[in-house]
N, C-alpha and C positions, 0 to 999 in steps of 0.2 A: 470375589478375589480380584477380578480384573479392575473393578473400580477402585479398590484399595491400592493396587500397583500403579494405576494412573495418578492417584492422588500423591502417593510418595514420589513418583517420578516428577511431578510438578514442584514439589518442595525441593528435591535435589537439583532441579534446574534453577529455581528461584534464588537459592542461597548464594551460589557463586556468581550468578548474573547480576544480582543487586549489590552484593557485598564487596566483590573483588573486581568485576569487570566493568560494569556500567554505572552502578550507583543507584540508590533508591529513588532518585529524582526522575529516572527514565520514564517517559510517558507510557502509560498503560501496563507497567510492570506489576502492578497490583493484581493483574488477572491470574498470575500463577498461584499465589496463596488462595485467592478466591476459588479457582478451579480445584485446588487441593481440597478445600473444605466441601465443595459440591460433590466431588468423586467419593471421598471418604464417607460423607454423609449419605450419599446414595447407596453405597455399599452396605452401610449399616442398616439403612431402611429396608433394602430389598432382602437382605439376609433375615431381618426380623420378620418380614411379610412371608417369606418362604417357609419359615418355621411355624409361624402363627397359623397359616392356612395350608399346611402341608397336605398334598394330595386333594385339596378342594379348590374350587373356582375362587380366584382372588376378588376382593371387593373392588368397587369402582374406583376408589381413590388410588389403589395400587395400580390398576390398569391405566388410569390417566397418567400417573406419574411416569409410568414406563413408557407410555406412548409419547408424552411430551419430551422426555429426555432422549428417546430414540430419534424423534423428528429433528431435535436440536442438533444432535450429533450427525445426522445425515446431512443437514444443511451445511454444517461446518465442513464435512468431508467433501461435498460437492464444491463449495466455494474454494477450498484449499486446492482442489484439482485445478480450478481456474488459475489460481496463483502460480501453481507449478507450470501450467501451460504458458503463462506470461513470462516466467523466468527463462523459458527456452527460446524467447525471441531476442536473439543477440545479433542477427545479421541485418545489414542496412538494406531496406527495401530498394529495389532497382528503380521504382517509379516514385521515390520520395521527392516531394516538391517543397514542403515546409515542415520543419522540425519544431516541435513545441517542447522546450527544455524546462522541466519543472524545478523550482528552487528546492533546496534541501537544507537550509540553515546557513547562516553567516555568523561568524564569531568576530564582532567588532567590524572588521572590513575584510576578513579573510574567509574563504569557503570552509565549511565543515568537511570532514572526511567524506561524508556521503555526497555532498554537493561537488566536491572535487572529482569524485568518480563519474558523476553525471556530466560534468564539464568535459572531461577527458573523452568520454563516450560520444558526446555531442560533437567534439572536434573531429573524432574519427569519422562520424557521419557526414559532416560538412566537407571534409576533405575528400571523402569517397564520392560525393555528389556536388561538385563545384558549381553547378548551376542552381542549386537550392538556396533557400533562405531559412531563417529561424526566428521564433518568438521565444524570447527569455522571460519567464514568468516568475514573479515573487516580489512582494513588497518589503518594507523596511521594518525590522524588529525594534523593539523598544530601546535597546542599548546598542544598536548597530549604527555604523556611520554610513552605510551604503545599502542599497536594496539588493535583494537576491538577484533580481534581474540585472542590475548594474554590475554586480560582482561577476555574473556569468559572462556578460559581454566583455568586461575587462580581461578575464582570464582567457577567454576564447581569442581575443586579440593577441594576447601574449603567446598563444600557441600558433599564431599565424593566420587566424581567421579575420577576414575584413569586417570591420565594425558595421559598415553599411549594409551588410547582409543580415544584421541582427536587429529586430524590433524589440522594444521593451514594453512589458506589461508590469507595472510597479504598484498596482493597487491591491493585489490580492494577499491574503494571509492563510488561506486554506486551498486544498486541491479543487474543491467546488468553485471557488472564486477564481483560481487559475484558469479553469475551463471557461467560465462565464465571461470574464474580462477578455480573455484571448479570442473567444469567439467574436466578440464585438470588434476586436482589432483586426481579425483575419479578414482579408479582402475577398479571396476567391473561396466562397463557401462550398464549391463543388469539388475542389481539388483535395487531394489526400493530405492529411495531417499525420505526422508521425511522432508520437510521444516519446520523449527521452527521459527516463527516470530510473530509479533503482529497480533492480530485477524483481524484487518482491512486490513492487508497486505498479507494475506494468498492467496487470489485468484490470484492477480497479480503475486505474487512470484511463485506460482505453474505454472502459464502460462509461465513465463519467464524461469523457469527451464526446461520445456518441449521444449521451443523454443531454449534453449542452447544446447539441445542434450540428456537430460536425458530421458530415455524411460519410466520408470514407476515412477510416482511422486505422493505423498501424502502431507498432510500438518497437522500441529498442531498449533492452534493459542494461543498466550500468552494473558491473559486477559488485556484489555485496555478499560476504560470507562470514564465517567465524561463528563463535558461540552465540552471538546475539541474533543470528538469522532466524532461528525458530520463533523468537519473541516477536520479531517484526512480521513474520508471516501470520502468526496468531493475531497480532494487533490489527492487521488488515481485515480480518473477520469482524473484529469489534467495530472497526470504522465502517465497514460495509453495512452492518446492522443499523448504525446511526444514520448513514447516508441514505439507506433505503427508506427509513422512517421519515427523514426530512424532505424526501422527494428528489434528492440529488442524483439518484440512480433510477433509471426507468427499466422495467423488466424487458421490454421489447428492444432494448438497446444493448443486450449482452453481446460482447464482441467474439462470438464463437461461430 
């Protein structure tokens, strides 16, 4: 019954998220109907198995299915605990020397709402630590007139942050590339780097920064809430699996 409840909950979340709030084009939104099929299918399968072999030892395929699903759900729970830990990082570190501001989408030449929140958070960090510098990371999209990095520096300048404090990394198109190219740009490899990104993105970004070679890493999360927050938290897990498979994340670099 729990599997059925989880499946129905996924459908009830997906319909307003896709149809009314964000749209079907939103990256990774397909995971909700896929999860609904998985949970409802698992519920039906285990219900059939419990009736078929009631009071007897379950065959190997049932035990393997239960073990695999249990391991997957445990991994998901552990990773999401890390995401929640990262979401709690809102204070500016006292020893912050360089902030790494991650791009979050540009619409023609204006920051997306998520990027706007990151820029405002970065401005707060840079104002709190006037001796610090920053790396603005993010390339240019297909239909954009400015790179994400250039947009970040322009908007920070409008908020009163001196442009000479901000270095640009304009080659990247993914978080892994953000980290790799920024590491090449970063001069003092032994100093602390503080990643500024959306709150749900802090944990994986810090992990990836350490995997890229940064020795001391911290993070500051820009506020992100509302109906779509659960989706982006779940999408982080999907991206984590892909990054782990591709070698962008190293087990020994977990930022805990």
